[in-house]
C-alpha positions in Angstrom: -13.7 -30.1 2.1 -17.0 -29.6 0.2 -18.0 -26.0 -0.7 -21.0 -24.4 1.1 -24.0 -25.0 -1.4 -24.5 -21.2 -1.9 -21.1 -21.1 -3.8 -22.5 -23.3 -6.5 -24.9 -21.9 -9.2 -27.2 -24.8 -8.7 -27.6 -28.2 -6.8 -29.1 -31.1 -8.5 -30.8 -33.5 -6.3 -30.9 -37.4 -7.0 -31.4 -40.9 -5.5 -28.6 -42.2 -3.4 -26.5 -44.3 -5.5 -26.9 -42.3 -8.8 -24.6 -39.3 -8.1 -22.1 -40.4 -10.6 -24.6 -40.9 -13.4 -26.1 -37.5 -12.6 -22.6 -36.0 -12.6 -21.9 -37.3 -16.2 -25.4 -36.0 -17.4 -24.6 -32.5 -16.1 -21.2 -32.6 -17.6 -22.6 -33.6 -21.0 -25.0 -30.7 -20.9 -22.1 -28.2 -20.2 -22.1 -27.8 -16.5 -18.8 -26.7 -14.9 -17.2 -27.0 -11.4 -19.0 -30.1 -10.6 -18.8 -32.0 -7.4 -20.7 -35.0 -6.3 -22.3 -34.5 -3.0 -24.6 -36.7 -0.8 -27.7 -37.6 -3.0 -26.7 -34.5 -5.1 -24.4 -32.8 -7.5 -23.3 -29.1 -7.2 -22.3 -27.4 -10.4 -21.9 -23.9 -12.1 -23.9 -22.7 -15.1 -26.3 -20.2 -16.7 -29.9 -19.8 -16.7 -29.9 -21.8 -20.1 -28.3 -24.6 -18.3 -30.9 -24.6 -15.4 -33.7 -24.8 -17.9 -31.9 -27.6 -20.0 -31.0 -29.6 -16.9 -34.8 -29.5 -15.8 -35.9 -30.8 -19.1 -33.1 -33.3 -20.2 -31.3 -34.7 -16.9 -32.9 -38.2 -16.4 -31.5 -38.8 -13.0 -32.3 -35.5 -11.3 -35.2 -35.2 -8.9 -34.9 -31.4 -8.4 -32.7 -28.5 -9.6 -32.2 -26.1 -6.8 -30.8 -22.5 -6.9 -29.0 -21.7 -3.7 -29.7 -18.4 -2.0 -27.8 -18.4 1.3 -25.9 -20.7 3.6 -25.3 -19.9 7.2 -24.4 -21.7 10.5 -27.1 -22.0 13.2 -26.4 -23.0 16.9 -29.9 -22.1 18.1 -33.3 -21.8 16.6 -33.5 -18.0 16.6 -30.7 -18.0 14.2 -32.8 -19.7 11.4 -35.7 -17.1 11.7 -33.2 -14.1 11.6 -31.1 -15.3 8.8 -34.3 -16.2 6.6 -35.7 -12.9 7.4 -32.5 -11.2 6.2 -33.0 -12.4 2.5 -34.4 -9.8 0.2 -37.7 -11.8 -0.5 -39.2 -8.8 -2.0 -37.1 -9.2 -4.9 -38.4 -12.6 -5.6 -41.9 -12.3 -4.9 -44.9 -10.1 -5.8 -47.8 -9.3 -3.1 -50.2 -11.6 -4.9 -47.7 -14.5 -5.0 -47.8 -17.7 -3.1 -45.1 -19.8 -1.4 -44.4 -23.3 0.0 -41.5 -24.4 2.1 -39.9 -28.0 2.0 -37.4 -28.8 4.8 -34.9 -31.6 5.4 -33.0 -31.7 8.6 -30.2 -34.1 9.8 -28.5 -34.2 13.2 -29.6 -30.5 13.7 -30.7 -28.4 16.6 -34.2 -28.9 15.2 -35.9 -32.1 15.5 -39.0 -31.5 13.3 -38.8 -30.6 9.7 -42.4 -29.2 9.7 -41.4 -26.7 12.4 -38.4 -25.7 10.3 -41.0 -25.0 7.4 -43.1 -23.1 9.7 -40.4 -20.9 11.0 -39.2 -20.3 7.6 -42.5 -19.3 6.4 -42.9 -16.9 9.4 -39.7 -15.1 8.7 -40.7 -14.6 5.0 -44.2 -13.3 5.5 -43.1 -11.2 8.6 -40.4 -9.6 6.3 -43.0 -9.0 3.5 -45.7 -7.9 5.7 -43.3 -5.1 6.9 -42.3 -4.2 3.3 -45.9 -4.3 1.7 -48.3 -4.0 4.5 -49.6 -7.5 3.3 -48.3 -11.0 3.0 -48.1 -13.8 0.5 -50.5 -16.8 0.8 -49.2 -20.5 1.4 -50.1 -22.9 -1.5 -48.4 -26.3 -0.7 -49.6 -27.9 -3.9 -48.9 -25.3 -6.6 -46.8 -22.2 -5.2 -45.4 -19.3 -7.2 -42.1 -19.9 -5.3 -41.1 -23.3 -3.8 -38.3 -22.8 -1.1 -36.0 -25.7 -0.1 -34.5 -25.6 3.4 -31.6 -28.1 4.2 -30.1 -28.3 7.7 -27.2 -30.8 8.3 -25.9 -30.3 12.0 -25.2 -26.4 12.3 -25.2 -25.7 8.6 -28.3 -24.5 6.8 -28.8 -23.8 3.1 -31.7 -22.0 1.6 -32.5 -22.5 -2.2 -35.2 -21.8 -4.6 -36.6 -25.1 -6.2 -36.6 -24.4 -10.0 -38.4 -27.7 -10.9 -41.8 -27.5 -9.2 -43.1 -31.0 -8.9 -40.4 -33.5 -8.6 -38.8 -34.4 -12.0 -39.4 -38.2 -11.4 -43.1 -37.4 -12.1 -42.5 -37.5 -15.7 -46.1 -37.2 -16.7 -46.5 -40.2 -18.8 -47.6 -42.6 -15.9 -51.5 -42.2 -16.2 -52.0 -45.6 -14.5 -49.9 -47.1 -11.7 -49.7 -50.4 -10.2 -48.6 -51.6 -6.7 -45.2 -50.3 -5.6 -44.3 -48.8 -9.0 -40.5 -48.0 -9.4 -39.5 -44.4 -9.2 -38.9 -43.2 -12.7 -35.5 -41.5 -11.7 -34.3 -44.7 -10.2 -35.4 -46.7 -13.3 -33.5 -44.5 -15.7 -30.5 -44.6 -13.3 -30.5 -48.5 -13.2 -30.6 -48.6 -17.0 -27.6 -46.1 -17.2 -25.6 -48.1 -14.6 -26.3 -51.2 -16.5 -24.4 -50.1 -19.3 -27.2 -51.0 -21.9 -26.0 -49.8 -25.4 -29.6 -48.7 -26.5 -29.4 -51.2 -29.5 -29.6 -54.7 -28.0 -33.0 -56.2 -27.0 -34.2 -54.7 -23.6 -36.4 -57.1 -21.6 -38.3 -56.7 -18.1 -40.0 -60.1 -17.4 -41.6 -58.5 -14.2 -42.7 -55.1 -15.7 -45.3 -54.0 -13.2 -46.7 -50.6 -14.6 -43.8 -50.5 -17.2 -41.5 -47.7 -15.9 -38.3 -49.6 -16.7 -39.7 -50.3 -20.3 -40.8 -46.8 -21.0 -37.6 -45.3 -19.6 -35.6 -47.4 -21.9 -37.7 -46.5 -24.9 -37.3 -42.9 -24.0 -33.4 -43.1 -23.6 -33.0 -45.1 -26.8 -35.2 -42.6 -28.7 -33.5 -39.7 -27.2 -36.9 -38.4 -25.8 -36.3 -35.9 -23.3 -37.4 -37.2 -19.7 -39.6 -34.0 -19.1 -41.3 -34.4 -22.5 -44.6 -34.9 -21.0 -44.1 -32.4 -18.0 -46.3 -29.2 -18.6 -44.6 -27.1 -16.5 -41.7 -26.3 -14.1 -41.2 -24.0 -11.1 -38.9 -21.5 -12.9 -41.9 -20.6 -15.1 -43.3 -18.5 -12.3 -40.2 -16.7 -11.3 -39.8 -13.0 -12.0 -36.9 -13.5 -14.4 -38.5 -16.2 -16.4 -37.6 -16.1 -20.2 -40.2 -17.8 -22.2 -38.3 -17.5 -25.5 -35.2 -19.0 -23.9 -37.2 -21.8 -22.6 -38.9 -22.5 -25.9 -35.6 -22.5 -27.8 -34.0 -25.1 -25.3 -37.0 -27.3 -25.5 -37.0 -27.2 -29.4 -33.2 -27.9 -29.4 -33.8 -31.0 -27.2 -36.8 -32.3 -29.1 -34.9 -32.1 -32.3 -32.6 -34.9 -31.1 -35.6 -37.3 -31.0 -34.8 -40.4 -33.1 -37.1 -43.4 -34.0 -35.1 -46.1 -32.4 -35.4 -49.7 -33.7 -34.3 -51.8 -30.8 -36.5 -54.5 -29.1 -38.2 -53.5 -25.9 -40.3 -56.1 -24.5 -42.0 -57.0 -21.2 -44.4 -59.2 -19.4 -46.1 -59.6 -16.0 -48.2 -62.3 -14.4 -50.9 -59.7 -13.8 -53.3 -58.8 -16.4 -54.2 -55.7 -14.5 -50.5 -54.6 -14.5 -50.3 -55.1 -18.3 -53.5 -53.0 -18.6 -51.7 -50.2 -16.6 -48.5 -50.7 -19.0 -50.7 -50.4 -22.1 -52.3 -47.3 -20.8 -49.1 -45.6 -20.1 -47.6 -46.8 -23.4 -50.6 -45.5 -25.2 -50.3 -42.1 -23.6 -46.8 -41.7 -24.2 -47.3 -42.8 -27.9 -44.8 -45.8 -27.8 -47.0 -48.5 -29.0 -44.6 -49.0 -31.9 -41.6 -49.2 -29.7 -42.8 -51.5 -26.6 -44.4 -54.8 -26.7 -45.9 -56.3 -23.6 -48.0 -59.6 -22.8 -49.6 -61.3 -19.9 -47.2 -64.1 -18.8 -45.3 -65.5 -15.8 -41.7 -64.7 -16.0 -40.6 -68.3 -16.1 -42.8 -69.0 -19.2 -41.8 -65.9 -21.1 -39.6 -66.3 -24.2 -37.3 -63.3 -24.8 -36.1 -62.1 -28.2 -33.1 -64.1 -29.6 -29.7 -62.9 -29.5 -27.8 -61.1 -27.0 -29.6 -58.5 -24.9 -30.4 -57.1 -21.5 -32.7 -58.0 -18.7 -33.4 -55.4 -16.1 -36.0 -56.3 -13.6 -37.3 -55.2 -10.1 -38.9 -58.3 -8.5 -41.0 -58.1 -5.3 -38.9 -57.6 -2.2 -41.0 -55.7 0.4 -44.0 -55.6 2.2 -46.2 -54.0 -0.5 -45.8 -57.1 -2.8 -46.5 -60.2 -1.1 -44.7 -63.5 -2.1 -45.4 -66.5 0.0 -42.0 -68.2 -0.4 -39.5 -65.7 -1.3 -36.5 -68.2 -1.3 -38.4 -70.4 -3.9 -39.6 -67.3 -5.9 -35.8 -66.1 -6.4 -34.8 -69.6 -7.1 -37.5 -69.8 -9.8 -35.9 -66.4 -11.3 -32.5 -68.0 -11.4 -33.7 -71.1 -13.2 -35.6 -68.8 -15.7 -32.4 -66.9 -16.3 -30.3 -69.8 -16.9 -32.8 -71.6 -19.2 -34.0 -68.8 -21.5 -31.6 -66.0 -21.5 -28.4 -67.5 -22.6 -26.3 -64.7 -24.1 -28.0 -62.0 -22.0 -26.8 -59.7 -19.4 -29.2 -59.8 -16.6 -29.6 -57.2 -13.8 -31.8 -57.6 -10.6 -32.5 -54.9 -8.0 -33.7 -56.2 -4.6 -33.5 -55.1 -1.0 -33.8 -58.7 0.2 -30.0 -59.7 0.1 -30.7 -63.2 1.4 -33.1 -64.0 -1.3 -30.7 -62.7 -4.0 -28.4 -65.5 -3.1 -30.9 -68.2 -4.1 -30.9 -67.0 -7.7 -28.1 -69.5 -7.9 -25.9 -67.5 -10.3 -22.5 -65.7 -9.4 -22.9 -62.0 -9.5 -20.3 -60.3 -11.6 -21.2 -57.0 -10.2 -23.0 -55.4 -7.2 -24.2 -51.7 -6.9 -25.7 -50.1 -3.8 -28.8 -48.0 -4.6 -31.8 -46.9 -2.6 -35.3 -47.5 -3.6 -37.0 -44.9 -1.3 -35.9 -45.8 2.3 -34.9 -49.4 1.1 -31.1 -50.1 0.8 -30.9 -52.4 -2.4 -28.4 -54.1 -4.4 -28.5 -53.8 -8.2 -26.9 -57.0 -9.1 -25.4 -58.2 -12.5 -25.4 -61.8 -13.9 -23.7 -62.6 -17.1 -25.4 -65.6 -18.9 -23.0 -67.4 -21.1 
């Protein structure tokens, strides 16, 4: 039986299918008493670890600090339990708040209503204490509160991350249906890429997989370009501790020499990639060109292909079967000695690649259930 969330120091949220990857990341950072949860990992640690996890965890979406867990069988219990929390110890009268809610199989049917009732309980308590109430700022609050209700169990947490950690800060230009950065990094981890062999994405879109691979091989912290975090507005924020942790992680950066290459049939997509690469100062690490994937010539030698071909309504392909068959033909002819990984939610189309998969992993790209499939090309 899983422990209540309030018995952990922190909860790290992630994409479904990446729980084990995040578990290992947190363990390597020094977290203790770890437990994989649904789309999350619970763990214990200090404020030092909370700062470090926000900066250095590649597969975490948010780092939450649990405040309270309780059971609710009717709606009034939510208001009463939220109002019982000593919010005056966490906020000042001039501060602002925002509430994010997730509900599953609960007495509530609307997450916005849960957020509203939570906000009401907080401001009512503080109005009684202060004679005034905090304002609501959905975009950039001083305190972001997370409420998660599953059946009759409710957990209330503080969001230490602020903007989701998948928003790395390097994507200044995005194409159509860009891959979530956390998912992209997770796919690279799942592939087992050694960070030395050539890395190729022949349908690179806005370049997320390429940039995540370059950051991983160069040991560049995933939040290197992220200017601020939620914990920086907390009452107990320690700037000196934060700057020391950031310096320690930044000192690990190396000038990796592996080949990272990509192409896309769209010149507009390549323009976006180049803009993102320039901003991240990785022009010396990543090379891209305009080319259809079937014509692209990858670097010689054994390497890794990881790609995210079209498979949903946002990217239209007239004949998906023929398109995936063309992917298989290109892999067979041009990528001998490579290990190829393809992510897709179109399970039928994957079969037309025409290669026997040596591994299949279930992951979610947003609401889409996908297969991340490995083909070994002898």
